[in-house]
C-alpha positions in Angstrom: 0.2 0.1 0.7 1.2 3.0 -0.4 1.1 6.0 1.8 0.8 9.3 2.8 4.4 10.2 4.0 5.7 9.4 0.3 3.1 11.3 -1.3 2.1 14.7 -0.2 3.7 16.0 -2.6 3.6 14.6 -5.6 -0.5 13.8 -5.8 -0.8 15.3 -9.6 -3.8 15.3 -10.8 -4.2 16.6 -13.9 -4.8 14.5 -16.2 -8.3 14.1 -15.1 -8.0 18.4 -16.4 -10.6 19.1 -17.9 -9.1 21.2 -20.5 -10.6 23.3 -23.1 -13.7 22.0 -23.4 -13.2 21.3 -27.4 -11.3 18.4 -27.1 -14.1 16.6 -25.3 -14.3 14.4 -28.4 -13.0 11.5 -29.4 -9.0 12.6 -30.1 -9.2 14.0 -26.9 -9.6 10.5 -25.3 -5.3 9.3 -26.0 -3.6 6.2 -25.3 -1.3 8.8 -23.2 -4.5 10.3 -21.2 -5.8 6.7 -20.7 -2.8 5.7 -19.1 -2.1 8.3 -16.7 -5.3 6.9 -15.6 -4.5 4.3 -15.0 -1.7 4.9 -13.0 -4.0 7.3 -11.0 -6.9 5.3 -10.3 -4.3 1.6 -9.7 -2.4 4.3 -7.2 -5.7 5.2 -5.7 -6.8 1.4 -5.2 -3.3 0.7 -3.7 -3.4 3.0 -1.7 -3.5 2.9 2.0 -6.8 5.1 3.9 -4.7 7.9 4.8 -3.8 8.1 0.4 -6.9 7.4 -0.1 -8.8 10.0 1.9 -6.0 12.7 0.1 -6.4 12.0 -2.9 -10.5 12.1 -2.8 -9.5 15.8 -1.3 -7.6 17.0 -4.0 -11.1 15.5 -6.7 -13.3 18.3 -7.7 -15.8 19.0 -10.5 -13.4 19.1 -12.9 -12.0 15.7 -12.6 -15.5 14.4 -13.3 -16.1 13.7 -16.8 -12.8 12.3 -17.2 -13.3 9.7 -14.4 -16.8 9.0 -16.0 -15.4 8.4 -19.3 -11.6 6.0 -18.4 -15.4 4.0 -16.8 -16.3 3.8 -19.7 -13.5 3.2 -21.5 -11.6 0.6 -19.1 -15.2 -1.4 -19.9 -13.7 -1.9 -23.9 -10.2 -1.7 -22.8 -11.2 -5.1 -20.1 -13.5 -6.8 -22.5 -11.1 -5.9 -25.8 -7.9 -7.8 -24.0 -9.9 -10.3 -21.9 -8.4 -8.1 -18.8 -10.5 -8.5 -15.7 -8.1 -5.3 -13.9 -9.7 -3.3 -16.5 -13.0 -3.9 -14.7 -11.9 -3.0 -11.6 -10.5 0.2 -12.5 -13.8 1.3 -13.9 -15.5 0.8 -11.3 -13.5 2.6 -8.5 -12.2 5.2 -11.0 -17.0 5.8 -11.0 -17.8 5.2 -7.9 -14.6 8.1 -7.5 -16.5 10.5 -10.0 -19.6 10.1 -7.8 -17.8 11.8 -4.9 -17.1 14.6 -7.4 -20.6 15.2 -9.1 -23.7 13.7 -10.1 -24.5 10.2 -9.2 -26.6 9.8 -12.3 -23.9 9.5 -14.7 -21.9 7.6 -13.0 -24.7 5.1 -12.7 -26.0 4.9 -16.4 -21.6 3.8 -17.9 -21.8 1.5 -14.3 -23.5 -1.3 -16.9 -20.5 -1.5 -19.3 -17.6 -2.5 -16.8 -20.3 -5.0 -16.0 -21.3 -6.4 -19.4 -17.3 -6.1 -20.0 -17.2 -8.8 -17.2 -19.9 -11.2 -18.2 -18.0 -11.1 -22.3 -15.1 -12.0 -20.3 -16.7 -14.8 -18.5 -17.1 -14.0 -15.0 -19.5 -13.2 -12.1 -20.0 -9.3 -12.3 -21.8 -9.3 -8.8 -18.3 -11.2 -7.3 -15.8 -8.5 -9.2 -17.9 -5.4 -9.0 -17.9 -6.2 -4.4 -14.2 -7.2 -4.8 -12.9 -3.7 -6.1 -15.4 -1.7 -3.6 -14.6 -4.2 -1.1 -10.9 -1.7 -0.2 -13.8 1.6 -0.5 -15.2 3.3 2.0 -18.8 2.6 2.8 -21.0 5.3 1.4 -18.7 4.1 -2.2 -19.4 0.3 -1.1 -23.2 0.7 -0.6 -23.4 2.3 -4.2 -21.8 0.0 -6.5 -23.7 -3.1 -4.3 -27.5 -1.1 -4.9 -25.8 -1.3 -8.7 -25.3 -5.4 -8.3 -28.4 -5.6 -6.3 -31.0 -4.4 -9.6 -32.7 -6.2 -11.2 -30.9 -8.3 -14.2 -32.7 -6.0 -16.8 -31.4 -2.9 -15.5 -28.0 -3.5 -15.2 -28.1 -3.9 -19.7 -26.5 -1.5 -21.1 -29.3 -0.9 -23.8 -31.2 0.0 -21.1 -29.5 3.4 -20.1 -28.4 4.6 -23.6 -25.5 2.5 -25.3 -25.9 0.9 -28.2 -22.3 -1.9 -28.8 -20.0 -2.3 -31.7 -17.1 -4.9 -32.3 -14.5 -3.9 -34.4 -11.0 -3.8 -35.4 -10.1 -2.5 -32.0 -12.5 -4.4 -29.9 -15.5 -3.7 -27.8 -16.5 0.2 -27.6 -19.8 1.0 -26.2 -21.3 4.6 -27.8 -24.1 6.2 -26.2 -27.3 7.2 -28.3 -29.1 9.8 -26.2 -31.1 11.2 -27.6 -33.1 7.7 -27.2 -35.9 7.1 -25.4 -34.6 4.0 -23.1 -36.3 1.8 -20.5 -35.3 1.4 -17.1 -32.8 3.9 -16.9 -30.8 5.4 -13.9 
């Protein structure tokens, strides 16, 4: 576990900074940014409780969007690379986004890592609970509230996502103008 004493000066959340709002398109979601956010979320997951408190104290609403985008992208990476580690990171990132933003925005994305875990042949509920096991009580309860939803309510399609399998693997696209059954 990473100790608070080792990181009080070097905790850099700049990969989560939104930057120019015009840059939110696919070009802004570069592999370098995804790798940087992966390292941040992994660092949070490895940290002790003091480090996690420091990490969370540095988050603000400007970081919410990148945590949510990372949660989406992590699910695709997990499915493409057959890597459950990215399912876990996606759940953790979305849980962090809830701490600073509107829980409904993160909740609509939570079906993506759930579906990725299913694609990997894993028990999604078990993967989600394992990801939440080291989180604070409120975050664990939020993840558990999703796990306890009816199966139909955990489908990406219910939240407005369409999946495509392409040369680069699985990708989910949100279609915000459609009406969906269920929802967040």
